[in-house]
mmCIF file of the C-alpha atoms, coordinates in Angstrom:
data_MODEL
# 
_entry.id   MODEL 
# 
loop_
_atom_site.group_PDB 
_atom_site.id 
_atom_site.type_symbol 
_atom_site.label_atom_id 
_atom_site.label_alt_id 
_atom_site.label_comp_id 
_atom_site.label_asym_id 
_atom_site.label_entity_id 
_atom_site.label_seq_id 
_atom_site.pdbx_PDB_ins_code 
_atom_site.Cartn_x 
_atom_site.Cartn_y 
_atom_site.Cartn_z 
_atom_site.occupancy 
_atom_site.B_iso_or_equiv 
_atom_site.pdbx_formal_charge 
_atom_site.auth_seq_id 
_atom_site.auth_comp_id 
_atom_site.auth_asym_id 
_atom_site.auth_atom_id 
_atom_site.pdbx_PDB_model_num 
ATOM 1   C CA . MET A 1 1   ? -38.126 -67.681 85.589  1.00 0.00 ? 1   MET A CA 1 
ATOM 2   C CA . LYS A 1 2   ? -40.529 -69.080 83.278  1.00 0.00 ? 2   LYS A CA 1 
ATOM 3   C CA . GLY A 1 3   ? -41.683 -72.173 85.193  1.00 0.00 ? 3   GLY A CA 1 
ATOM 4   C CA . ILE A 1 4   ? -43.065 -70.181 88.234  1.00 0.00 ? 4   ILE A CA 1 
ATOM 5   C CA . GLY A 1 5   ? -46.298 -68.163 88.376  1.00 0.00 ? 5   GLY A CA 1 
ATOM 6   C CA . ILE A 1 6   ? -49.912 -67.908 89.641  1.00 0.00 ? 6   ILE A CA 1 
ATOM 7   C CA . GLN A 1 7   ? -51.210 -71.501 90.376  1.00 0.00 ? 7   GLN A CA 1 
ATOM 8   C CA . LEU A 1 8   ? -54.218 -72.677 88.735  1.00 0.00 ? 8   LEU A CA 1 
ATOM 9   C CA . VAL A 1 9   ? -56.736 -74.901 90.223  1.00 0.00 ? 9   VAL A CA 1 
ATOM 10  C CA . ASP A 1 10  ? -55.997 -78.733 89.173  1.00 0.00 ? 10  ASP A CA 1 
ATOM 11  C CA . ASN A 1 11  ? -57.761 -82.091 89.878  1.00 0.00 ? 11  ASN A CA 1 
ATOM 12  C CA . ILE A 1 12  ? -56.572 -82.344 93.423  1.00 0.00 ? 12  ILE A CA 1 
ATOM 13  C CA . ASP A 1 13  ? -57.693 -78.949 94.642  1.00 0.00 ? 13  ASP A CA 1 
ATOM 14  C CA . GLN A 1 14  ? -61.025 -77.854 95.685  1.00 0.00 ? 14  GLN A CA 1 
ATOM 15  C CA . GLY A 1 15  ? -62.850 -75.412 93.218  1.00 0.00 ? 15  GLY A CA 1 
ATOM 16  C CA . ASN A 1 16  ? -63.434 -75.246 89.387  1.00 0.00 ? 16  ASN A CA 1 
ATOM 17  C CA . LEU A 1 17  ? -60.600 -76.622 87.113  1.00 0.00 ? 17  LEU A CA 1 
ATOM 18  C CA . LEU A 1 18  ? -58.132 -73.895 85.834  1.00 0.00 ? 18  LEU A CA 1 
ATOM 19  C CA . ASP A 1 19  ? -59.633 -71.072 88.097  1.00 0.00 ? 19  ASP A CA 1 
ATOM 20  C CA . ILE A 1 20  ? -56.652 -68.946 89.912  1.00 0.00 ? 20  ILE A CA 1 
ATOM 21  C CA . LYS A 1 21  ? -55.869 -70.861 93.124  1.00 0.00 ? 21  LYS A CA 1 
ATOM 22  C CA . ILE A 1 22  ? -56.402 -68.586 96.004  1.00 0.00 ? 22  ILE A CA 1 
ATOM 23  C CA . ASN A 1 23  ? -55.474 -69.266 99.425  1.00 0.00 ? 23  ASN A CA 1 
ATOM 24  C CA . PRO A 1 24  ? -56.327 -66.164 101.520 1.00 0.00 ? 24  PRO A CA 1 
ATOM 25  C CA . ILE A 1 25  ? -54.064 -65.335 104.339 1.00 0.00 ? 25  ILE A CA 1 
ATOM 26  C CA . ARG A 1 26  ? -55.182 -62.773 106.851 1.00 0.00 ? 26  ARG A CA 1 
ATOM 27  C CA . ASP A 1 27  ? -53.298 -60.523 109.489 1.00 0.00 ? 27  ASP A CA 1 
ATOM 28  C CA . GLN A 1 28  ? -54.347 -60.190 112.934 1.00 0.00 ? 28  GLN A CA 1 
ATOM 29  C CA . GLY A 1 29  ? -56.866 -57.740 112.231 1.00 0.00 ? 29  GLY A CA 1 
ATOM 30  C CA . GLY A 1 30  ? -58.720 -59.976 109.469 1.00 0.00 ? 30  GLY A CA 1 
ATOM 31  C CA . LYS A 1 31  ? -57.086 -58.046 106.636 1.00 0.00 ? 31  LYS A CA 1 
ATOM 32  C CA . ILE A 1 32  ? -56.299 -60.218 103.697 1.00 0.00 ? 32  ILE A CA 1 
ATOM 33  C CA . ILE A 1 33  ? -52.456 -59.641 103.192 1.00 0.00 ? 33  ILE A CA 1 
ATOM 34  C CA . SER A 1 34  ? -51.833 -62.259 100.570 1.00 0.00 ? 34  SER A CA 1 
ATOM 35  C CA . GLY A 1 35  ? -53.981 -64.819 98.511  1.00 0.00 ? 35  GLY A CA 1 
ATOM 36  C CA . LEU A 1 36  ? -52.776 -65.778 95.133  1.00 0.00 ? 36  LEU A CA 1 
ATOM 37  C CA . VAL A 1 37  ? -50.734 -69.044 95.228  1.00 0.00 ? 37  VAL A CA 1 
ATOM 38  C CA . ILE A 1 38  ? -47.316 -68.737 93.417  1.00 0.00 ? 38  ILE A CA 1 
ATOM 39  C CA . GLY A 1 39  ? -45.404 -71.841 92.595  1.00 0.00 ? 39  GLY A CA 1 
ATOM 40  C CA . ASN A 1 40  ? -44.155 -74.138 89.707  1.00 0.00 ? 40  ASN A CA 1 
ATOM 41  C CA . THR A 1 41  ? -46.202 -73.901 86.621  1.00 0.00 ? 41  THR A CA 1 
ATOM 42  C CA . LEU A 1 42  ? -44.358 -76.267 84.629  1.00 0.00 ? 42  LEU A CA 1 
ATOM 43  C CA . GLU A 1 43  ? -47.186 -78.977 84.269  1.00 0.00 ? 43  GLU A CA 1 
ATOM 44  C CA . GLN A 1 44  ? -49.755 -76.392 84.093  1.00 0.00 ? 44  GLN A CA 1 
ATOM 45  C CA . ASN A 1 45  ? -48.369 -74.566 81.229  1.00 0.00 ? 45  ASN A CA 1 
ATOM 46  C CA . LYS A 1 46  ? -47.740 -78.053 79.320  1.00 0.00 ? 46  LYS A CA 1 
ATOM 47  C CA . ALA A 1 47  ? -51.566 -78.830 80.029  1.00 0.00 ? 47  ALA A CA 1 
ATOM 48  C CA . LEU A 1 48  ? -52.551 -75.392 79.042  1.00 0.00 ? 48  LEU A CA 1 
ATOM 49  C CA . ILE A 1 49  ? -50.576 -75.467 75.533  1.00 0.00 ? 49  ILE A CA 1 
ATOM 50  C CA . LEU A 1 50  ? -52.147 -79.178 74.841  1.00 0.00 ? 50  LEU A CA 1 
ATOM 51  C CA . ILE A 1 51  ? -55.863 -77.962 75.603  1.00 0.00 ? 51  ILE A CA 1 
ATOM 52  C CA . GLY A 1 52  ? -55.590 -74.414 74.001  1.00 0.00 ? 52  GLY A CA 1 
ATOM 53  C CA . SER A 1 53  ? -56.327 -73.546 70.438  1.00 0.00 ? 53  SER A CA 1 
ATOM 54  C CA . GLN A 1 54  ? -54.268 -71.021 68.440  1.00 0.00 ? 54  GLN A CA 1 
ATOM 55  C CA . GLY A 1 55  ? -55.552 -67.526 69.225  1.00 0.00 ? 55  GLY A CA 1 
ATOM 56  C CA . ASP A 1 56  ? -56.318 -68.504 72.971  1.00 0.00 ? 56  ASP A CA 1 
ATOM 57  C CA . PHE A 1 57  ? -53.163 -66.941 74.157  1.00 0.00 ? 57  PHE A CA 1 
ATOM 58  C CA . LYS A 1 58  ? -53.338 -63.109 73.769  1.00 0.00 ? 58  LYS A CA 1 
ATOM 59  C CA . TYR A 1 59  ? -49.423 -62.658 73.370  1.00 0.00 ? 59  TYR A CA 1 
ATOM 60  C CA . ARG A 1 60  ? -48.861 -65.716 71.540  1.00 0.00 ? 60  ARG A CA 1 
ATOM 61  C CA . PRO A 1 61  ? -52.029 -66.335 69.136  1.00 0.00 ? 61  PRO A CA 1 
ATOM 62  C CA . ASP A 1 62  ? -49.841 -69.002 67.292  1.00 0.00 ? 62  ASP A CA 1 
ATOM 63  C CA . LEU A 1 63  ? -49.606 -71.056 70.235  1.00 0.00 ? 63  LEU A CA 1 
ATOM 64  C CA . GLY A 1 64  ? -51.940 -74.086 71.006  1.00 0.00 ? 64  GLY A CA 1 
ATOM 65  C CA . VAL A 1 65  ? -52.083 -77.921 70.156  1.00 0.00 ? 65  VAL A CA 1 
ATOM 66  C CA . CYS A 1 66  ? -56.050 -78.181 70.314  1.00 0.00 ? 66  CYS A CA 1 
ATOM 67  C CA . PHE A 1 67  ? -55.468 -81.737 71.554  1.00 0.00 ? 67  PHE A CA 1 
ATOM 68  C CA . GLU A 1 68  ? -59.330 -82.404 71.745  1.00 0.00 ? 68  GLU A CA 1 
ATOM 69  C CA . ASP A 1 69  ? -59.180 -82.821 67.871  1.00 0.00 ? 69  ASP A CA 1 
ATOM 70  C CA . VAL A 1 70  ? -57.016 -85.923 68.037  1.00 0.00 ? 70  VAL A CA 1 
ATOM 71  C CA . LEU A 1 71  ? -60.133 -87.692 68.957  1.00 0.00 ? 71  LEU A CA 1 
ATOM 72  C CA . LEU A 1 72  ? -61.713 -86.952 65.724  1.00 0.00 ? 72  LEU A CA 1 
ATOM 73  C CA . GLY A 1 73  ? -58.680 -88.068 63.688  1.00 0.00 ? 73  GLY A CA 1 
ATOM 74  C CA . ALA A 1 74  ? -56.284 -90.857 63.691  1.00 0.00 ? 74  ALA A CA 1 
ATOM 75  C CA . ASP A 1 75  ? -53.105 -89.150 62.588  1.00 0.00 ? 75  ASP A CA 1 
ATOM 76  C CA . LEU A 1 76  ? -51.124 -89.175 66.033  1.00 0.00 ? 76  LEU A CA 1 
ATOM 77  C CA . LEU A 1 77  ? -48.063 -88.667 63.971  1.00 0.00 ? 77  LEU A CA 1 
ATOM 78  C CA . GLU A 1 78  ? -49.356 -85.282 63.181  1.00 0.00 ? 78  GLU A CA 1 
ATOM 79  C CA . TYR A 1 79  ? -49.914 -84.327 66.786  1.00 0.00 ? 79  TYR A CA 1 
ATOM 80  C CA . ARG A 1 80  ? -46.544 -85.744 67.937  1.00 0.00 ? 80  ARG A CA 1 
ATOM 81  C CA . HIS A 1 81  ? -45.132 -82.987 65.563  1.00 0.00 ? 81  HIS A CA 1 
ATOM 82  C CA . LYS A 1 82  ? -47.568 -80.400 66.437  1.00 0.00 ? 82  LYS A CA 1 
ATOM 83  C CA . ILE A 1 83  ? -46.751 -80.982 70.186  1.00 0.00 ? 83  ILE A CA 1 
ATOM 84  C CA . THR A 1 84  ? -42.998 -80.828 69.582  1.00 0.00 ? 84  THR A CA 1 
ATOM 85  C CA . GLU A 1 85  ? -43.446 -77.647 67.772  1.00 0.00 ? 85  GLU A CA 1 
ATOM 86  C CA . HIS A 1 86  ? -45.749 -75.958 70.094  1.00 0.00 ? 86  HIS A CA 1 
ATOM 87  C CA . PHE A 1 87  ? -43.858 -76.887 73.070  1.00 0.00 ? 87  PHE A CA 1 
ATOM 88  C CA . ALA A 1 88  ? -40.791 -75.392 71.416  1.00 0.00 ? 88  ALA A CA 1 
ATOM 89  C CA . LYS A 1 89  ? -42.465 -72.207 70.995  1.00 0.00 ? 89  LYS A CA 1 
ATOM 90  C CA . ASP A 1 90  ? -42.774 -71.706 74.692  1.00 0.00 ? 90  ASP A CA 1 
ATOM 91  C CA . GLY A 1 91  ? -39.128 -72.904 75.349  1.00 0.00 ? 91  GLY A CA 1 
ATOM 92  C CA . LEU A 1 92  ? -40.070 -76.395 76.459  1.00 0.00 ? 92  LEU A CA 1 
ATOM 93  C CA . LYS A 1 93  ? -37.603 -79.089 75.430  1.00 0.00 ? 93  LYS A CA 1 
ATOM 94  C CA . ILE A 1 94  ? -39.336 -82.587 75.342  1.00 0.00 ? 94  ILE A CA 1 
ATOM 95  C CA . THR A 1 95  ? -37.156 -85.563 76.232  1.00 0.00 ? 95  THR A CA 1 
ATOM 96  C CA . GLU A 1 96  ? -39.901 -88.425 75.898  1.00 0.00 ? 96  GLU A CA 1 
ATOM 97  C CA . LEU A 1 97  ? -43.193 -88.096 73.923  1.00 0.00 ? 97  LEU A CA 1 
ATOM 98  C CA . ASP A 1 98  ? -45.029 -91.352 73.823  1.00 0.00 ? 98  ASP A CA 1 
ATOM 99  C CA . LEU A 1 99  ? -48.352 -90.864 71.805  1.00 0.00 ? 99  LEU A CA 1 
ATOM 100 C CA . TYR A 1 100 ? -48.812 -94.081 69.741  1.00 0.00 ? 100 TYR A CA 1 
ATOM 101 C CA . ARG A 1 101 ? -52.444 -94.497 71.646  1.00 0.00 ? 101 ARG A CA 1 
ATOM 102 C CA . THR A 1 102 ? -54.747 -91.982 73.225  1.00 0.00 ? 102 THR A CA 1 
ATOM 103 C CA . ASP A 1 103 ? -55.385 -94.083 75.976  1.00 0.00 ? 103 ASP A CA 1 
ATOM 104 C CA . ASN A 1 104 ? -51.654 -93.993 77.149  1.00 0.00 ? 104 ASN A CA 1 
ATOM 105 C CA . ILE A 1 105 ? -49.985 -90.562 76.561  1.00 0.00 ? 105 ILE A CA 1 
ATOM 106 C CA . LYS A 1 106 ? -46.578 -89.582 78.271  1.00 0.00 ? 106 LYS A CA 1 
ATOM 107 C CA . ILE A 1 107 ? -45.020 -86.156 77.761  1.00 0.00 ? 107 ILE A CA 1 
ATOM 108 C CA . ILE A 1 108 ? -41.981 -85.375 79.590  1.00 0.00 ? 108 ILE A CA 1 
ATOM 109 C CA . ALA A 1 109 ? -40.481 -81.861 79.037  1.00 0.00 ? 109 ALA A CA 1 
ATOM 110 C CA . ASN A 1 110 ? -38.711 -78.941 80.891  1.00 0.00 ? 110 ASN A CA 1 
ATOM 111 C CA . TYR A 1 111 ? -37.900 -75.215 80.027  1.00 0.00 ? 111 TYR A CA 1 
ATOM 112 C CA . GLU A 1 112 ? -34.583 -74.955 78.462  1.00 0.00 ? 112 GLU A CA 1 
ATOM 113 C CA . SER A 1 113 ? -32.028 -73.344 80.648  1.00 0.00 ? 113 SER A CA 1 
# 
């Protein structure tokens, strides 16, 4: 399933943002038996596509919106198209995209079944 995978540290977790989320679980002898946190990756995948630049993803070098560049330009229509295109490359279908001002952005998307 595409929306399940290794979790990354987000803004509500302890640690450095976007590091791999680790929660060590030990057996009775103190030996670590598991540690990587697995869960829903939909929101982190959307964020990574938005902040990533083309060439950042080894197996999809054509993927990445490089959203930080939107602050340098004024053409939000170009970024609405770019977001739609790059989300589709990853199998995400956008049901709502509100990007008419940079201070109020809403993107609702899910993986297609």
